[in-house]
N, C-alpha and C positions, 0 to 999 in steps of 0.2 A: 831578648833588645836589652840594653843597658845606657845608661849614659844620656838618655835623650830631652831630659830636661831642656838644654838651652834650646832647643827647635821648636817646644812643644810650650804650652801655656796659655793658649787663644781665648778657652774657656768657653763655658754656655753662650757668654754674649755674642760670639761669632757664630753662633746657630739662630740668632735672634736676627730676624730682617728688620732695619731700620725703614721709620716711617716712611721716610721719603726715599727708599732704594729706587735708584735711576733703574727705568725700564718698565715701571708698573702706570701705566697711562692715566692720566685723571681720572676721576670717578670710581676709581677703584677697580675698572675692570683689571685681569690680567693678561698679559699679552702670550702668544707663542713662542718659545725657545729660540733666537735665532742660530744655536748650534756653536758659539762663541764665545759669550759673555759671561761674567762672572760675578757675583754680588746682586744677583735681580732675583726677582720672584717671576716665574713663567709656569704657564700648560706643559706639560712633559708628558710625551706615552707611557701609559704605567706599563705594556708590554717590554719597553726600551731599560725599565729599572732593575739593575741586579741588586740580589738581598747585601745587608752588609755582613761580611764574615767575622767580624768582629762583633756582634751583635750579642749582649749579655742575657737577652731574655729567650729562655729554651721553653717556656711554658705561655701558652696563651688559652686564657678563658673563652670556648666559645661562645658562650652566652654573653659576653660582655662584646665580644666582635660583634654578633648578632643584632644587639641593641646602639652599636655604632653603624652599622651598615644603615639603620631604618634612619637613624638621624642622619647621615650623609646623603640619602634618597629624599626627605623633606629639606635638608638645609644644605646640600653641599657639603666640601670638606672646608670648613673655615681656618683651620691652621695648619698653613700648607708646610708639608715635610720638608726635608731637609736632604741635600743630594752633591756629590761632587761629578763632573766628568770622567767617564770611564770608557774608553775606546770610542766606539761608536753610541753610547747611549750613556749611562748615568748608573751609578752605586749608592745605595741608601745610606745616608746615615743617622739623621733619626727618622722616626713616624712609621714604622713597620706595621704596627696595630692598623694607622690608616690606611696604609696599601692594601691592606688585605681587605679592609672592612670595602676599600674603594672597590676595588675588583668581585668582591662579590655583590657589591650594589650594580655591576654591571661598567661603570666609569673605564672611558676610554683614556682618558687625562685626567691629570691631579696636579692642582697647584705647587710648585714645589720652590723651594730656596735655594739657587746654584751658588755653591762657594768653591772659593780654591783650597785645594788639600796641597800641603806640600811635599807630604811623603805618608807610608802606610802607617808608620809610628803614631803621626797626629792623626792619622783617622782611628785609629785604636783609643787614643784617650779622649777624644773628640765625642767617639760611640759610646765608651764606657761612663764618662763624667755626664752627659747628655741624659743619656737613660738612666743613673743615678738619680739625678736631678729632678727629672720631669717624667719618668714612667713608672707603673704600678708594678715594681718589681718583686719577687716572693723574697723571702729573706736568704735563702739560700742563693740565689742568684744575685743580690746586693753583696754577698758575701764573696762570691767567687770574683764579682767586678771589682771589687776592692783587692783582692788578691792580683788580681792581672794587673792592675796599676802599680801593686809593689813590686811583684816579680818582672814582667814585661817593659814597664816604664822607668823604673830603678827610682820609683815613692818612696820616701819613709810614711808612716802610717801619720804623722804630723802633717806631712804636704797631704797626702789623702783626705785628712781631714778638713785644711783649708781649703781644698779645690773642691770637697762637695757640699762646703758650708756644714759640718758637723763637728760636732765634738770628738776629740782623739778617743774618748772611752766609748763611742759609738763603733768607731770604725773597728775598735779591738772585740767588742763583744761580739759583733756580726763576723769577724773573722773566727772567732771561736766555735761557732758553730760548723764548720768546716773540719772539727776534731770529730763529730758525731759520727757514730757510724752508720753507713750508706743507708739501711732501711729506715732510719731517722729521719736524716736529709731529706729523702724521697719524701716521706711523711709531711716536712714541712714543707716542700714544694708544689704539693699537692693541696696545702691549704686544709690537710687532717690533722695537723699539729701546729698550734699559734708559737711564735718565736719565743713569748713567756714561757711555755711549756719545755720546748726546747734548751733554756735558758737554765731552767732549771736543774736539767738532766746534766748541764757541765759541772755540777758540783759533786757529781759521782764519778769517781776515778775509772773504775772497772766497767769497761763495755759490756760485759755479760749483765750487771746491775742494770747498767743504763737500758739495755734492752729489755729485762725483766720488767722495768718500772714503765717503758715505753709501752709495751703488751697490754699493759694495767690501765694505763691512759686510755687507750683506744678502745680496750674491753671494758671498761667501766664508764666513759666519757669523764674522767677527774679534771676537776680545773687546776688552775696553775697553783693556787694554795692547796688544795690536795697533795700537788706532786712535790711543793717546797716541804710541806709536814713531811710526807712519805720520806723524801730526801734525807730530813735532819734525823728520824727516826732509825733511818739504815744508819746513817753518819754514828749517831749517839751508839748503837749496838755494838758496830763494828767497834768505837774507842773502848767500849766496858770489857771486850773479849782481850784487848792488847793490854789496857792499864789494870784489870785485876788477876793478881796472881792465880796460881794454879790453888784452887781449895781455900782461899782466903779474901778478905772483904778488899773492895776498892781501894786504891791509892788514894791518899790524902788529892791528889792532882786529877784525879778522875772525878773526884767528890765534887772539886772547886769547879770543874769544866761540865758537870752536871748540874749544879745550882745556877752556872750563869747562863745555862741554854735553858733553862727554865725560867729563868727572869727574863731574857731577852728573845727568846722564841727562835732562837737561830744556831747554827752550828758555830760552837765556839772551842779552840784549841787554846791549850796552854802548854808554852814550852819553858821547861823550867831548865838553867843551865848548872852544873856542878857547882861556882862559884855562888850560888844563891838568885843570881839574877835570870832574866827570862822575858819573855813576850808573849801578849794575848793577841789569838787572831779571831776576830769576829766577821763572820760570812754573812753578806747580802746577796740577794737576788734578782732585787730589782730595784729603782730608783724608789719606787714608793717603799720598798723596805728597808731600804737606806734611811729614808727620813722616820719610820717606825720606830727604828733605832736609835736613832738620834733623839726623838722624842723620849724613849724611856731615860736616857743618859740625863737630858734637860730636867726631866720631872724628878730624877733621883738627885739631881742638882740642888732643884729649889728645895725638895724635901730636908736636906741637910744643914738647911741656913736657919 
């Protein structure tokens, strides 16, 4: 799909029923669907609801579903699902967890907000954005959703960030997770590995080394800080091998990098050009890590006064 933006852009607000929605009787009771109206809240037959083909969520926690089922048994479905008319029934836009839990609870009907969808492309956009903003997706599902908005809806990263109310850097960092080897992505999906661990592994360029560190994380239960330290040590070791002449002492650049690494506690790369100019690249692995490095620079500046 491409060049869809002119017909899209309804956003999450279109999935939230207005308080004065026509078709909701006074007193808060929900009417039965008349089979034709749109922008209404109505009780619909659960067995007539088809799944959402654009559902970004692939992993459902059965324990959480059981908890939601018990809540529905006690209090009912508080927040209506969102559907569109489809054939002789409905197609789900959002609320798959509620539908699954309601089925487990034995409900025959469920309250639904029925909206008009103009195209499958709009269905895709609404399903992805709604889930990104309201559902508890795992980091890999979020990354895949961002990528689908870019690939199938022809959005830029800036547009994805704006539509999902996220920073551009947040979108970029999630997309980078898709570069990790499949076993690592699978572990993140299952909740065995946190997104912090995964981002730390991204600092390693070699997939084989990534897998080696990943296996250590699982076997030893390493924290994110442990992984960041391990990654820095591996990076430093690699630079030493590259910058140290065979049979000789480390080069001046390697010594400078090592001093800065020790001072900042992170990977530092010094690139020197032939004309004497160059650049210094200081890596960080999280927002907290960036703030820590900034504090070190500010402290050094204060001491020099």
